[in-house]
FIZA-80574 format. One record per residue: residue number from 0; residue in three letters; z negated, y, x of N, C-alpha, C, O in turn. Coordinates in Angstrom, 2 decimals. Layout:
N
   n res    n.zz    n.yy    n.xx   ca.zz   ca.yy   ca.xx    c.zz    c.yy    c.xx    o.zz    o.yy    o.xx
 NUM ALA       Z       Y       X       Z       Y       X       Z       Y       X       Z       Y       X
...
This chain:
120
   n res    n.zz    n.yy    n.xx   ca.zz   ca.yy   ca.xx    c.zz    c.yy    c.xx    o.zz    o.yy    o.xx
   0 MET    0.00   -1.19    0.82    0.00    0.00    0.00    0.00    1.26    0.86    0.53    2.30    0.46
   1 GLN   -0.59    1.17    2.03   -0.59    2.31    2.95    0.84    2.66    3.36    1.17    3.83    3.56
   2 LYS    1.67    1.64    3.47    3.07    1.86    3.83    3.79    2.63    2.73    4.60    3.51    3.02
   3 LEU    3.50    2.31    1.45    4.11    3.01    0.33    3.70    4.48    0.31    4.52    5.35    0.06
   4 LYS    2.44    4.74    0.58    1.97    6.12    0.64    2.66    6.90    1.76    3.04    8.06    1.58
   5 SER    2.81    6.25    2.89    3.47    6.91    4.02    4.93    7.22    3.68    5.43    8.29    4.01
   6 ILE    5.59    6.28    3.04    6.99    6.51    2.65    7.08    7.64    1.63    7.98    8.47    1.71
   7 LEU    6.15    7.68    0.69    6.13    8.73   -0.32    5.92   10.10    0.32    6.58   11.07   -0.06
   8 ILE    5.02   10.20    1.26    4.77   11.47    1.94    5.99   11.92    2.73    6.37   13.09    2.70
   9 VAL    6.61   10.99    3.44    7.81   11.33    4.21    8.94   11.78    3.28    9.67   12.71    3.59
  10 ALA    9.08   11.11    2.12   10.13   11.48    1.17    9.89   12.87    0.60   10.84   13.65    0.45
  11 LEU    8.65   13.20    0.29    8.34   14.53   -0.23    8.58   15.62    0.81    9.11   16.68    0.50
  12 VAL    8.18   15.35    2.04    8.42   16.33    3.11    9.92   16.54    3.31   10.37   17.67    3.50
  13 ALA   10.69   15.46    3.27   12.14   15.58    3.42   12.75   16.35    2.26   13.67   17.14    2.45
  14 LEU   12.23   16.13    1.05   12.74   16.86   -0.12   12.50   18.35    0.03   13.41   19.15   -0.21
  15 PHE   11.30   18.73    0.43   11.00   20.14    0.56   11.73   20.78    1.75   11.93   21.99    1.76
  16 ALA   12.12   20.00    2.72   12.89   20.54    3.85   14.35   20.77    3.46   14.99   21.67    3.99
  17 VAL   14.87   19.95    2.55   16.28   20.03    2.18   16.52   21.05    1.07   17.59   21.66    1.04
  18 VAL   15.59   21.25    0.17   15.79   22.10   -1.00   16.20   23.53   -0.63   17.14   24.03   -1.25
  19 PRO   15.56   24.22    0.31   16.00   25.58    0.60   17.43   25.67    1.11   18.12   26.65    0.82
  20 THR   17.90   24.69    1.85   19.27   24.75    2.34   20.26   24.46    1.24   21.42   24.88    1.32
  21 ALA   19.85   23.74    0.20   20.77   23.41   -0.88   20.87   24.53   -1.90   21.71   24.46   -2.80
  22 SER   20.05   25.56   -1.80   20.04   26.59   -2.82   21.13   27.65   -2.64   21.34   28.47   -3.53
  23 ALA   21.83   27.65   -1.52   22.92   28.60   -1.31   24.09   28.23   -2.22   24.63   27.14   -2.11
  24 SER   24.47   29.14   -3.09   25.50   28.83   -4.06   26.83   29.46   -3.65   26.90   30.26   -2.71
  25 VAL   27.85   29.07   -4.36   29.18   29.63   -4.11   29.18   31.12   -4.42   29.87   31.89   -3.76
  26 THR   28.41   31.52   -5.43   28.33   32.95   -5.76   27.80   33.74   -4.57   28.29   34.83   -4.28
  27 ASP   26.80   33.20   -3.90   26.27   33.88   -2.72   27.33   33.99   -1.62   27.41   35.00   -0.93
  28 GLN   28.12   32.94   -1.48   29.20   32.96   -0.48   30.25   34.01   -0.84   30.75   34.71    0.04
  29 ILE   30.58   34.11   -2.12   31.57   35.10   -2.55   31.04   36.51   -2.34   31.77   37.39   -1.89
  30 VAL   29.76   36.73   -2.65   29.15   38.05   -2.43   29.21   38.42   -0.96   29.56   39.55   -0.61
  31 ALA   28.87   37.49   -0.09   28.93   37.76    1.35   30.36   38.01    1.81   30.61   38.86    2.67
  32 ASP   31.30   37.26    1.22   32.71   37.42    1.59   33.27   38.76    1.12   34.14   39.33    1.77
  33 ALA   32.77   39.26    0.00   33.31   40.48   -0.60   32.73   41.75    0.00   33.18   42.84   -0.35
  34 GLN   31.75   41.65    0.87   31.09   42.83    1.40   32.02   43.74    2.19   31.79   44.95    2.25
  35 ASP   33.06   43.18    2.78   33.99   44.01    3.53   35.14   44.54    2.67   36.02   45.24    3.16
  36 GLY   35.13   44.20    1.36   36.17   44.69    0.46   37.35   43.76    0.32   38.29   44.08   -0.41
  37 HIS   37.32   42.62    1.00   38.41   41.64    0.92   37.81   40.25    0.76   36.76   39.94    1.33
  38 ILE   38.48   39.42   -0.02   38.09   38.03   -0.18   38.94   37.21    0.77   40.16   37.11    0.59
  39 ASP   38.30   36.62    1.78   39.04   35.84    2.77   39.02   34.35    2.47   39.93   33.63    2.87
  40 GLY   37.99   33.88    1.77   37.86   32.46    1.46   38.73   32.05    0.29   39.36   32.88   -0.36
  41 THR   38.76   30.75    0.04   39.52   30.20   -1.07   38.53   29.75   -2.14   37.72   28.85   -1.91
  42 TYR   38.61   30.38   -3.30   37.71   30.08   -4.40   38.53   29.88   -5.68   39.62   30.42   -5.82
  43 THR   37.98   29.10   -6.59   38.66   28.89   -7.86   38.46   30.12   -8.74   37.59   30.95   -8.49
  44 ALA   39.29   30.21   -9.79   39.17   31.34  -10.72   37.81   31.31  -11.42   37.22   32.36  -11.68
  45 ALA   37.31   30.12  -11.73   36.01   30.00  -12.39   34.88   30.49  -11.47   33.94   31.13  -11.93
  46 GLN   34.98   30.18  -10.18   33.95   30.62   -9.24   33.98   32.14   -9.08   32.94   32.79   -9.02
  47 LEU   35.18   32.71   -9.02   35.30   34.16   -8.91   34.80   34.85  -10.17   34.15   35.89  -10.09
  48 GLN   35.09   34.27  -11.33   34.61   34.84  -12.59   33.09   34.77  -12.67   32.44   35.70  -13.15
  49 ALA   32.51   33.66  -12.20   31.06   33.53  -12.18   30.43   34.58  -11.26   29.36   35.11  -11.55
  50 ALA   31.10   34.87  -10.16   30.60   35.90   -9.25   30.69   37.28   -9.90   29.80   38.11   -9.70
  51 LEU   31.74   37.52  -10.67   31.86   38.79  -11.38   30.77   38.94  -12.43   30.27   40.04  -12.65
  52 ASP   30.41   37.85  -13.07   29.38   37.87  -14.10   27.98   38.03  -13.51   27.05   38.44  -14.21
  53 SER   27.83   37.72  -12.25   26.52   37.79  -11.60   26.21   39.23  -11.18   27.09   39.91  -10.65
  54 PRO   24.98   39.69  -11.41   24.62   41.03  -10.96   24.50   41.14   -9.44   24.44   42.24   -8.90
  55 LEU   24.46   40.00   -8.75   24.36   40.03   -7.29   25.57   40.70   -6.66   25.44   41.39   -5.64
  56 LEU   26.74   40.51   -7.24   27.95   41.09   -6.67   27.89   42.61   -6.72   28.24   43.28   -5.74
  57 ALA   27.45   43.16   -7.83   27.37   44.62   -7.95   26.31   45.20   -7.03   26.46   46.31   -6.51
  58 ILE   25.24   44.44   -6.82   24.14   44.97   -6.00   24.42   44.80   -4.51   24.25   45.73   -3.73
  59 TYR   24.85   43.59   -4.11   24.97   43.27   -2.69   26.42   43.15   -2.20   26.64   42.83   -1.03
  60 GLY   27.38   43.38   -3.05   28.77   43.18   -2.68   29.39   44.28   -1.86   30.56   44.19   -1.49
  61 GLY   28.65   45.32   -1.56   29.20   46.41   -0.78   29.98   47.37   -1.67   29.98   47.24   -2.90
  62 ASP   30.63   48.33   -1.05   31.35   49.36   -1.81   32.50   48.78   -2.62   32.69   49.17   -3.78
  63 GLY   33.27   47.88   -2.05   34.44   47.36   -2.74   34.32   45.92   -3.15   35.34   45.25   -3.36
  64 GLY   33.12   45.41   -3.28   32.92   43.99   -3.59   33.47   43.58   -4.93   34.17   42.57   -5.03
  65 VAL   33.15   44.34   -5.98   33.62   44.01   -7.33   35.14   44.13   -7.39   35.82   43.28   -7.97
  66 GLU   35.68   45.19   -6.80   37.13   45.38   -6.82   37.85   44.28   -6.04   38.94   43.86   -6.42
  67 ALA   37.23   43.81   -4.95   37.85   42.74   -4.16   37.93   41.45   -4.96   38.94   40.75   -4.91
  68 VAL   36.87   41.14   -5.69   36.88   39.92   -6.49   37.87   40.06   -7.64   38.59   39.11   -7.96
  69 LYS   37.91   41.24   -8.28   38.87   41.45   -9.37   40.30   41.35   -8.88   41.15   40.76   -9.55
  70 SER   40.59   41.91   -7.71   41.95   41.82   -7.19   42.29   40.41   -6.76   43.45   40.00   -6.83
  71 SER   41.29   39.66   -6.31   41.54   38.27   -5.95   41.84   37.42   -7.19   42.62   36.48   -7.13
  72 LEU   41.21   37.77   -8.29   41.49   37.08   -9.54   42.85   37.47  -10.11   43.46   36.69  -10.84
  73 GLY   43.32   38.65   -9.78   44.58   39.12  -10.32   44.40   39.59  -11.76   43.44   40.29  -12.06
  74 GLY   45.29   39.22  -12.61   45.22   39.62  -14.02   44.46   38.64  -14.88   44.56   38.70  -16.10
  75 GLN   43.71   37.73  -14.27   43.03   36.69  -15.03   41.64   37.10  -15.48   40.93   36.29  -16.08
  76 THR   41.21   38.33  -15.23   39.86   38.73  -15.60   39.74   38.86  -17.10   40.69   39.27  -17.79
  77 THR   38.58   38.50  -17.61   38.31   38.64  -19.03   37.06   39.48  -19.20   36.14   39.43  -18.38
  78 ALA   37.03   40.24  -20.26   35.87   41.08  -20.52   34.72   40.22  -21.00   34.90   39.32  -21.83
  79 THR   33.54   40.50  -20.48   32.37   39.75  -20.91   31.39   40.72  -21.54   31.29   41.88  -21.14
  80 THR   30.67   40.24  -22.53   29.67   41.06  -23.18   28.30   40.60  -22.71   28.10   39.44  -22.38
  81 GLY   27.36   41.51  -22.70   26.02   41.20  -22.25   25.12   40.66  -23.34   23.98   40.27  -23.07
  82 SER   25.60   40.62  -24.58   24.72   40.18  -25.66   24.58   38.67  -25.64   25.52   37.94  -25.35
  83 GLY   23.37   38.21  -25.97   23.13   36.78  -26.06   22.80   36.11  -24.75   22.70   34.88  -24.71
  84 THR   22.62   36.85  -23.69   22.29   36.23  -22.41   20.95   36.77  -21.92   20.56   37.89  -22.23
  85 LEU   20.28   35.96  -21.16   19.01   36.38  -20.57   19.27   37.16  -19.29   20.31   36.95  -18.65
  86 PRO   18.38   38.03  -18.91   18.58   38.76  -17.65   18.46   37.83  -16.45   17.73   36.84  -16.49
  87 PHE   19.19   38.16  -15.41   19.17   37.35  -14.19   17.88   37.61  -13.44   17.53   38.76  -13.17
  88 THR   17.15   36.54  -13.10   15.88   36.69  -12.40   15.98   36.34  -10.93   15.05   36.62  -10.17
  89 GLY   17.08   35.74  -10.51   17.22   35.36   -9.12   16.67   33.97   -8.84   16.72   33.51   -7.69
  90 ALA   16.15   33.30   -9.85   15.55   31.98   -9.64   16.61   30.88   -9.72   17.49   30.92  -10.58
  91 GLU   16.51   29.94   -8.83   17.36   28.76   -8.86   16.67   27.68   -9.69   15.75   27.02   -9.21
  92 VAL   17.10   27.52  -10.93   16.43   26.63  -11.87   16.47   25.18  -11.37   15.48   24.46  -11.50
  93 PHE   17.58   24.76  -10.82   17.70   23.37  -10.37   16.73   23.06   -9.24   16.27   21.93   -9.11
  94 THR   16.42   24.05   -8.42   15.43   23.86   -7.37   14.06   23.56   -7.96   13.37   22.64   -7.52
  95 PHE   13.68   24.35   -8.98   12.39   24.13   -9.62   12.34   22.79  -10.35   11.31   22.12  -10.33
  96 VAL   13.43   22.41  -10.98   13.48   21.12  -11.67   13.36   19.98  -10.67   12.66   19.00  -10.93
  97 GLY   14.02   20.08   -9.53   13.94   19.04   -8.50   12.54   18.90   -7.93   12.04   17.79   -7.75
  98 ILE   11.92   20.03   -7.63   10.56   19.99   -7.09    9.59   19.45   -8.13    8.72   18.63   -7.81
  99 GLY    9.72   19.90   -9.37    8.85   19.42  -10.44    9.01   17.93  -10.68    8.03   17.22  -10.87
 100 GLY   10.26   17.46  -10.67   10.50   16.03  -10.85    9.89   15.20   -9.73    9.33   14.14   -9.99
 101 ALA   10.00   15.68   -8.50    9.41   14.96   -7.37    7.89   14.90   -7.49    7.27   13.89   -7.18
 102 LEU    7.29   15.99   -7.95    5.83   16.00   -8.12    5.39   15.06   -9.23    4.36   14.40   -9.11
 103 VAL    6.16   15.02  -10.33    5.82   14.11  -11.43    5.91   12.66  -10.96    5.03   11.86  -11.25
 104 ILE    6.97   12.32  -10.24    7.14   10.95   -9.73    6.01   10.60   -8.76    5.48    9.49   -8.79
 105 ALA    5.65   11.54   -7.89    4.55   11.29   -6.95    3.24   11.05   -7.70    2.46   10.19   -7.31
 106 GLY    3.00   11.81   -8.76    1.80   11.62   -9.55    1.77   10.27  -10.24    0.72    9.62  -10.30
 107 ILE    2.91    9.83  -10.77    2.99    8.52  -11.42    2.72    7.40  -10.43    1.99    6.46  -10.72
 108 VAL    3.32    7.52   -9.24    3.12    6.48   -8.21    1.65    6.43   -7.80    1.09    5.34   -7.67
 109 LEU    1.03    7.56   -7.58   -0.37    7.58   -7.19   -1.27    7.05   -8.30   -2.26    6.36   -8.02
 110 ARG   -0.95    7.35   -9.53   -1.76    6.87  -10.66   -1.65    5.35  -10.81   -2.64    4.68  -11.08
 111 ARG   -0.46    4.82  -10.63   -0.27    3.38  -10.75   -0.97    2.63   -9.62   -1.52    1.55   -9.83
 112 THR   -0.95    3.20   -8.43   -1.65    2.52   -7.34   -3.15    2.52   -7.57   -3.84    1.58   -7.16
 113 ASP   -3.66    3.54   -8.21   -5.09    3.59   -8.51   -5.45    2.59   -9.62   -6.53    2.00   -9.58
 114 ARG   -4.57    2.40  -10.60   -4.82    1.47  -11.70   -4.83    0.03  -11.22   -5.52   -0.81  -11.80
 115 ASN   -4.09   -0.26  -10.19   -4.02   -1.63   -9.67   -5.26   -1.99   -8.84   -5.34   -3.08   -8.28
 116 GLY   -6.20   -1.10   -8.77   -7.43   -1.39   -8.07   -7.40   -1.06   -6.60   -8.37   -1.32   -5.89
 117 GLU   -6.33   -0.51   -6.12   -6.23   -0.16   -4.72   -6.70    1.28   -4.56   -6.57    2.08   -5.48
 118 ALA   -7.25    1.60   -3.41   -7.74    2.95   -3.17   -6.57    3.91   -3.06   -5.58    3.63   -2.38
 119 ALA   -6.68    5.02   -3.72   -5.61    6.01   -3.72   -5.82    7.04   -2.63   -5.01    7.95   -2.48
């Protein structure tokens, strides 16, 4: 049982080490790419539209960031309305779900080992 606990601890440490590196999104890459006023990377129309919808582009995209993304999209831009959406908080929801799921699984494993009469 000590081996299982050691494996669980190593798995949790590995999860927390990987999560911050996985949180960089394509939108962040587009924002960084647009800071000079030109889009140099290759992105899909959906990714560019998502970057336009994100407030990060307007805030961190530099002087010509929004215009660079619009010109990269060409005439494919569509008007979006702000009604019916929640404000952007900057939180990566999938990161929180992953960490929460790992903690729930760790709790279940520890509880089951305690029920089997082994010291937790």
